[in-house]
MIBAFI-404631 format. One record per residue: residue in three letters; x, y, z of N, C-alpha, C, O in turn. Coordinates in pm, whole numbers, plus 50000, padded with zeros to 5 digits. Example, Ala and Ser with C-alpha at 12.3 -4.5 7.8 and 13.67 -1.06 7.14 Angstrom:
BEGIN
ALA513194943150780512304955050780513204967050780514244966850846/SER512854977550708513674989450714512905000350787513415011450804/
END
This chain:
BEGIN
MET651444899167915650734886567892651364875267973650654867868041/LYS652694873867967653384863168037653244864768187653044854968259/THR653344877268235653214879668378651824875968429651694869568533/MET650794879968354649434876868393649204861868394648584856568486/ALA649714854868291649534840468284650224833568401649694824168460/THR651434838468436652164832668549651394834468678651324825168760/ARG650804846268698650014848768820648814839668827648464834668934/LEU648164837368713646984828868711647344814468740646634807568814/ILE648444809768680648884796068706649244794368853648924784168913/PHE649904804468910650254803969051648994803069137648964795769236/LEU647954810669098646694810169171646124796069169645684791069272/CYS646114789769051645564776269041646334766469127645734758369198/PHE647674766969122648484757769201648284759969350648204750369427/SER648204772569392648014775569534646654770769581646524766169695/LEU645654771769495644314767269533644244752169535643594746369622/PHE644894745669439644894731169439645534725669565645084715669621/SER646584732369611647294727469728646494728569855646774721669953/SER645474737369855644674739169976643264733669960642434735470049/THR642994726969847641654721769821641624706869847642464699469796/THR640664702269924640494688169950639644681969841638514686169819/ILE640184672169773639444665669666638854652769720639584644369772/SER637544651069707636874639169758636584629769642636314634069530/PHE636654616869672636394606869571635154599269611635194590569698/ALA634034602569546632764596469582632634582769517633114580669406/LYS631984573569587631754560269533630654560769429629584566469452/ALA630904554669314629904554569209628784545069246629024533469277/THR627564549969242626384541969270625394544269158625464554469089/PRO624444535069139623474536869030622764550269036622474556268932/LYS622464555169158621844568269170622944578169202623264580569318/PHE623524583869099624714592269114624404604369201623384610969178/PRO625244607569300624964618869389625014632069316625804634069224/SER624164641169359624124654469300624984663869382625184661669502/SER625484674269318626294684169389625464695969435626004705969483/ILE624144694969422623274706169453622364702969570621864691769581/LEU622134712669657621194711169766619794714369714619524725769677/ARG618924704669710617624706369648616694716169720616084724469653/PRO616554715569854615484723169917615554738169902614514744769897/GLU616764743969895616844758469884616314763169750616564756869647/LYS615574773969751614954779069629615914787769549616774794569604/LEU615754787369419616614794969329616004808469299614804809569272/SER616824818669304616364832269272616664834869125617764839069089/LEU615654832469041615864833868897615804848368854614924855868894/SER616754852168771616784865868720617694866568599618774860468599/THR617284873868498618134875568381618974888268390619954889868318/GLU618584897168479619324909468498619484912168647618494915168715/ASN620674911068698620934914368839622384918768853623104920168754/GLU622794920968975624134926368998625234916068977626404919668966/LEU624874903168970625874892768955626214889568810627364886668778/TYR625214890168722625464885868585624354890468491623284894768534/ARG624654889368361623654891268256623554878268179624564871868151/ALA622354874268145622144861768072622244864267922621664873767870/LYS622974855667854623104856267709622954842167652622934832367726/TYR622834841367520622614828367455623544826767336623824836267262/PHE623994814567319624934811267210624324799967127623824790167182/THR624364801366996623844791066907624854779666899625894780866836/GLN624514768566965625444757466981625084745866888623914743566859/THR626104738566843625914726966757625484714866840625994712566949/LEU624534707266787624034695666861625074684766876625224679066984/ASP625794681766768626744670666768628074675366710628154679166593/HIS629104675066793630424680166751631294669566683632364672866630/PHE630854656966684631774646266645631304637366531632094629366479/ASN630054638466490629554629966383629044638566268628974650866277/TYR628704631866159628314639266038626974634365983626764633865862/HIS626084630766074624734627166035623964640166006624354650766054/PRO622894639365930622104651565902621664658766029621694671066034/GLU621264651066132620804657466256621944663566337621704671566428/SER623184659866306624334665166381624454680266366625004686966453/TYR623944685566257624094699766229622974708166289622934720366271/GLU622074701666360621034709266429621674717766539622774714666585/THR621004728166580621554737066682620554738966795619384735566783/PHE621034744466905620174748167017620764760467084621924763867063/GLN619964767067164620414779167233620994775567369620294770867459/GLN622294777967382622984774967508623114787867588623644797867539/ARG622654787567710622694799467795624034800767866624624790867909/TYR624504812967876625674815767959625464829068030624754837767981/LEU626094830468145625964842468228627304849568230628354843168239/ILE627284862668222628524870168211628544882168306627524888868326/ASN629704884668363629904896168451631234902668412632294896568422/ASP631164915268365632364922268318632714934368404633484942968362/THR632164934968525632394946668609633854948268651634304959368677/SER634594937168657636004937768699636974935968584638194936968602/TRP636444933368465637334929868355638194941568311637704952768291/GLY639474938768296640414949068254640384952068106640944961968062/GLY639724943568029639574946267887640554938767800641604934167845/ALA640174937567671641004930167575642354936867552643354930067530/GLU642374950167558643634957267531644694954367636645884955967611/LYS644264949967755645214946367862645424931267870646124926467959/ASN644834923967777644884909367782644414904067917644964894367969/ALA643414910567971642894906568102642264892668091641684889367987/PRO642364884568195641924870668188640414868768190639644877968216/ILE640024856568160638624852568161638464840468251639114830268230/PHE637594841568352637294830468442636004823768392634964830268385/VAL636094811068359634934803768307634564792468401635384783968435/TYR633304792468444632794781468525632134771268433631194774568361/THR632644758968435632094748268351630864742468422630984735068519/GLY629694745868370628434742868435628194728268465628574719368388/ASN627544725868578627204712368625625854707768573625314712968475/GLU625324697868643624074691468609622874698968666622174693768753/GLY622634710968618621494718468667621464732568611622294736368529/ASP620484740168657620314754068616621564762068649622004762268764/ILE622154768668551623424775568570623314787168668624314791068729/GLU622104792868682621954803968776622204799468919622694807169001/TRP621864787068949622114781969084623604782169116624004786169225/PHE624424777869021625874777669043626434791769048627334794569127/ALA625914800568965626394814368963626074821469094626814830469135/GLN625004817569159624594823969284625234817469406625054822269518/ASN625964806569386626574799469499628044796369477628564786769533/THR628704804469397630134802669373630834815969397631344822169303/GLY630854820169521631414833069556632894834269530633404845369510/PHE633594823069529635054823269511635454830269382636424837969380/VAL634714827669273635044833769144634884848769151635744856169102/TYR633794853369211633544867769221634564874569313634944885969289/GLU634994867569416635944873369510637314875569447638004885069482/ASN637704866969355639024867769295639074875369164640154879369119/ALA637934877469102637914884568974638514898668982639274902368893/PRO638194906669084638764920269091640284920169099640944928769041/ARG640824910569171642284909869187642984907969053644064913369031/PHE642374900068966642994897068837642344904668721642694902668605/GLU641394913368754640654920968652640054911468549640164913468428/ALA639404900968600638924890168515637474891868473636644897068548/LEU637184887268353635814885968305635284872768359635984862668357/ILE634044872668407633444860568464632384855268368631514862668322/VAL632464842268339631484835868252631074822468313631924814168345/PHE629774820468330629224807668373628484801568253627554807668200/VAL628904789668211628294783368094627384771868139627794763368218/GLU626174771768087625224761368127625474748468048625734748767928/HIS625384737368117625574724068058624374720567970623234723068008/ARG624634714867854623544710867765622574701267835622994693167918/PHE621304702367802620204694167854619774698167996618924691668055/TYR620364708868051619984713568184619574728268177619954735568086/GLY618784732468276618374746268280617574750068156616584743568123/GLU618014760568089617364765167967618084760567840617634763567729/SER619184753367856619984749167740619534735467690620284725667694/ILE618294734967645617674722367602617654721467450617074730167384/PRO618274711267393618204709467247616794705867201615874704767283/PHE616634703967070615364700167011614284710467039613174707367083/GLY614644722867011613684733767023613334737467165612334744267189/GLY614144733067259613874736267399612754727967459612314730667570/ASP612284717867386611184709467433611744697667513612334688567455/LYS611554697867644612104687367729611484673767699612164663467709/LYS610204673567662609564660767632610244653867514610374641667512/VAL610664661767417611374656167302612814652967338613324642167308/ALA613474662467404614894660867439615134649067532616144642167521/TYR614194646667626614344635967724613614623167683613444614167765/LYS613174622267558612284611567515612894597767529612304588967592/ASN614064595667472614694582467476616184583867445616714594967436/SER616844572467428618294572767409618714579267278619854583767266/SER617824579767181618184585967054618404600867068619214606766995/THR617714607167162617914621467187618864623567305619714632467301/LEU618714615467409619584616867526621014612667497621914615167577/GLY621204606067383622574602367346623474614467326624694613167329/TYR622884626167305623664638467289623994644867423624674655067428/LEU623524638867532623844643767666625054636167717624924624867765/SER626224642167706627454635667751628474646267789628404657667744/SER629414642267871630474651567911631364655067792631894666167785/THR631534645767700632364648367583631774659467496632474668467451/GLN630454658467473629784668967397629804682167475629994692767416/ALA629624681467607629614693567688630954700767683631004713067674/LEU632054693267688633384699367681633584706267546634164717167540/ALA633104699967440633204706167308632354718867301632724728567236/ASP631194718567370630364730667378631154742167439631164753267386/TYR631814739267550632554749767621633674755367536633894767567531/ALA634404746467467635504751067382634984759867270635554770467242/THR633894755667206633324763367096632854777067142633114787167077/LEU632164777367256631634789967307632764799467348632714811367316/ILE633764794267418634864802767465635634808867348635944820767349/ILE635934800567248636674805467133635884816367061636444826567020/ASP634584814167045633754824066977633614836867059633634847867005/LEU633484835267192633364846967279634624855467273634534867767264/LYS635784849367278637034856867271637174864167137637704875267130/LYS636694857667032636734864066900635834876366898636234886966848/ASN634634875066953633694886266954634174897667043633854909267017/LEU634944894367146635464904567237636794910267188637374919167252/SER637284905267075638604909167022639664907067128640544915467148/ALA639574895667197640494892667306641174879167285641094870467372/PRO641834877267172642454864167145643564860467241643854848667259/ASP644194870467304645324867767393644944867867540645824866567626/SER643674869467571643254869067711643274854567760642574846167704/PRO644074851467863644144837667912642834833567979642144841768040/VAL642514820767968641284815268024641634805168133642464796368114/VAL640984806668248641084796868356639684791668382638744799468397/VAL639544778268387638224772368409638094767768554639064763568617/PHE636874768768605636564765068743635384755568745634534755768656/GLY635334747168848634194738268863634254730768994635314729269054/GLY633094726069038633004718269161632204705669138631224705769063/SER632614694769203631954681769188632004677669041633094677468983/TYR630884674368979630894670668838631454682168753632194679668657/GLY631124694568788631674705968717633184706568731633874711168640/GLY633704702068844635144701468864635784690968775636884692968723/MET635084679768760635574669468669635664675168527636634672968455/LEU634624682668489634624688768357635774698668341636414699168236/ALA636024706568446637114716368440638464709468420639274713668338/ALA638694698768498639964691468487640104684968350641164685868287/TRP639044678568303639084672268172639244682568061639894680067960/PHE638624694168080638724704667979640164709267962640624711367850/ARG640864710768073642274714868067643104704267994644024707567920/LEU642784691468017643524680667952643204679667803644104677567722/LYS641934681167768641514679067630641674691467542641904690467422/TYR641554703267605641634715767527642694725167589642364736267631/PRO643954720767594645004729167654645274741967575645874751367628/HIS644844742267450645044754367369643984764967400644094776367356/VAL642944760967475641874770267509642034775967649641704787567673/THR642544767967742642684772567881644084769967934644714759867901/ILE644584779168016645934777568072645904770268206646954766268256/GLY644714768368265644654761668394643224758768436642274764268380/ALA643094749968535641774746168584641804744268736642764738868791/LEU640754748868801640574746368944639404736768958638254740268933/ALA639704724568999638684714269013638494711269161639314704469223/SER637414716469218637144714869361636214702969385635184701669320/SER636594694369480635784682669515635344675069390634184671569375/SER636294672669302635964666369174636474651869174637684649569171/PRO635574642269176635984628169182636414622569047635774613468994/ILE637474627968992637914623768858638434609368859638524603168753/LEU638764604068976639204590068986638134581369050638414570369097/ASN636924586269052635824579269120635264568069032634124568768985/PHE636084557969011635654546468933636154533668999637194533469065/GLU635394523368980635724510469041637104505768998637504507468883/SER637814499969092639164494669072640224505569061641394502669036/ILE639814518169080640784529069078640954534769218642074536869264/THR639834537269286639884542269424639124532769515638324524669468/SER639384533769643638714525369742637224528369745636834540069740/PRO636364518069753634924520469760634504526969890633364531369904/TYR635424527569987635114533570116635624547970130635404554270233/SER636294552970028636934566070040635924577270063636164586270143/PHE634784576669994633774587270010633224587370152633124597970215/ASN632874575570204632334574770340633374579070443633024584970545/ASN634634576170417635684580370510635764595570518635934601170626/ILE635644602270403635704616870399634494622870469634624632470545/ILE633304617170445632094622070510632194620470661631764629170736/THR632744609270706632914607070850633794617770911633494622971019/GLN634884621170842635764631770892635054645170894635264653170985/ASP634224647770793633474660370790632564661770912632524672270975/PHE631844651070945630914651771056631644653171190631064658671284/ARG632904648271203633674649871326634074664771344634544668271451/MET633894674371235634174688571252632904696471271632844708771281/CYS631974688771273630604694471265630134699171401629834690971488/LYS630054711871423629644717671551628194714671586627834713571703/ALA627344713471482625934710771508625744697371578624824695671657/ILE626614687771548626524674571610627254674371744626784668071839/ASP628374681071751629194680771873628914692071970629634693672069/ASP627884699871944627534710972032627234705872172626284698272191/PRO628034709872272627824704672408626484708672468625984702072559/THR625884719572418624594723772473623484713972437622414714172498/GLY623734705472339622734695672299622694683572388621784675372378/GLY623694682272476623734670872566623814657772490624574656472394/ASN623024648272534623014635172469621764633072384621384621772354/ASP621124643972346619924643172265620304640372120620624649572044/THR620254627572082620664623471948619824629871839620344634171736/PHE618504630571863617624636371762617894651171742617804656271630/ALA618224658271850618534672471839619794674571756619894684071678/LYS620764665471774622004666571698621774663371550622354669771462/LEU620934653371524620614650171386619874661571319620104664671202/TYR618964667971396618244679371342619204690771310619074697271206/GLY620174693071398621144703771376621954701471249622214710871174/ALA622354688871225623124685671105622254687070980622704692670880/ALA621014682070986620104683070871619774697570841619574701270725/ASN619704705770945619364719870927620434727170847620124736470772/ILE621674722970863622764729070785622584725970637622804734470551/TYR622194713770609622044709370470620804715270404620854720170291/TYR619684714670476618414718570417618024733070442617084738170380/ASN618724739770532618304753370569619494762170601619514769070702/TYR620504761770514621714769370545621494784370541622264791870601/SER620444788970471620154803270468619414807770593619384819670625/GLY618814798170664618064801470785616664806570758615984810770851/ASP616234806270634614924811770599613794801370602612624804970612/ALA614154788570594613124778270589612564775470728613304774070825/THR611244774670736610594771570864610294756670875610044751570984/CYS610304749970762610044735570759610694729770635610694736170530/PHE611254717770645611794711570526611454696770523611394689970625/ASP611234692070401610774678470378611944670070327612474672570219/LEU612354660270406613484651970368613184643170247614094638170182/ASP611894641270218611494633170103611084641669984610384636869894/ASP611514654169983611144663269874611724658369742612944657769725/ASN610864654969648611304650069518611124660369408611194657069289/SER610874672769445610724683169344612064685769277613114681569327/ASP612024692569166613244694869089613394709569052613354713068934/PRO613584718469154613654732869125614904737069051614954748168998/HIS615934728469047617194732368985617464725168853618584725768801/GLY616464718468800616624712268668617574700568666618374699168573/LEU617504691868768618434680668780617904667568722618554657268734/SER616734667968661616004655768630616804645468548616604633468566/GLU617684650068461618394640568376619754636368430620484628868364/TRP620104641068551621404637168606621464622368642622504616068626/THR620354616868690620324602568722620614594368597621384584768602/TRP619984598268485620234590968360621684592868316622344583068280/GLN622174604968317623524607468270624564600668357625494594368306/GLY624394601768488625364595568579625414580468563626494574468560/ALA624224574368552624184559868539624684555268403625454545668394/GLU624274562068297624624557868162626084560868129626794552368076/GLU626504572968161627834577168115628964572168203630034568768152/TYR628754571668333629854568468423629834554168474630894548168494/ILE628654548768495628594535268552628554524668443629364515368443/GLN627604525868349627484515768246628694515668154629174504968116/LYS629184527468117630354527768030631554521568098632354514668035/HIS631684524068230632804518268303632664503168309633654495968293/ASN631444498268332631234483968337631524477568202632114466768195/ARG631094484368093631384479167960632884478767935633404469467873/HIS633584489067984635044489567967635704477968038636604471567984/ASN635264475168161635814464068236635534450768167636394441968163/SER634314449368113633954437168044634824434967922635294423867897/GLU635044445767844635894444867727637334441767765638024434267695/ARG637774447467876639154445267920639344430767962640374424767934/ARG638334425068031638414411168073638404401967951639114391867949/SER637604405467849637554397267728638904397067659639354386567614/VAL639534408567651640854409367589641864401367667642724394767608/THR641774401867801642704394567887642564379567867643564372467855/TRP641314374867864641094360567848641524355767711642004344567699/GLU641364363767611641774359867477643304359367465643834356267358/
END
């Protein structure tokens, strides 16, 4: 057990040391970590995972009558490499972002690549209010109706969801001593980092990739995100390809093609595409309400205390 835990912690530290963390500037329209134009290959049974559902509590922190309502939270599981509970083999958990969990499961190869090495069980947990994990009977019209229902959409509730599900899953697998490492990228990375801080008894480590955990006003430079993007484009072969000459539009097309057509299958893409194939519709509300308005309220309260 101790040896396995040490190896996992070493993995996390080694990955952190080679991972570039970007700090995005908070704006009213919070940036998404998902590329919209690519289509999602939906499947409940495939070689990557099996879809399962967990009966989750609506409200983990209050004691109102509606707090005890439940909803079906989807999670995806892959046990092809798992060494089993008898070996205390680890569990890799991806803390789901703002969208359909299948999209993240199909675009996070790093977890699958490392699972065989550690004989790890892979679990992708869907974030509440996204994908199929919709409270209020799965009815989006009801769940997204107003602040009385959307008030249950928060990172704090989501972290409690993950802790509850992981603890129950380990119990059902008779694997109480299997160490858990959480993974995430962008907002999911923020969740992974916060999860390790808030629930250290549930996970021994977290890998937070490109997670702007300090992306708040007066904490990081408002230009840091643009500086990182500028550096990214200076590595960008599509823009610096000498065969393109001085054709600016050709270079712009090459860069956009990477973003909108990285699979190479699209014959045409619409830069103004407002469709929502990945279930991101409530991210604008969550990003603005939870991260921007709360931060502004915090600053206002802090200034009031200072003046008093």
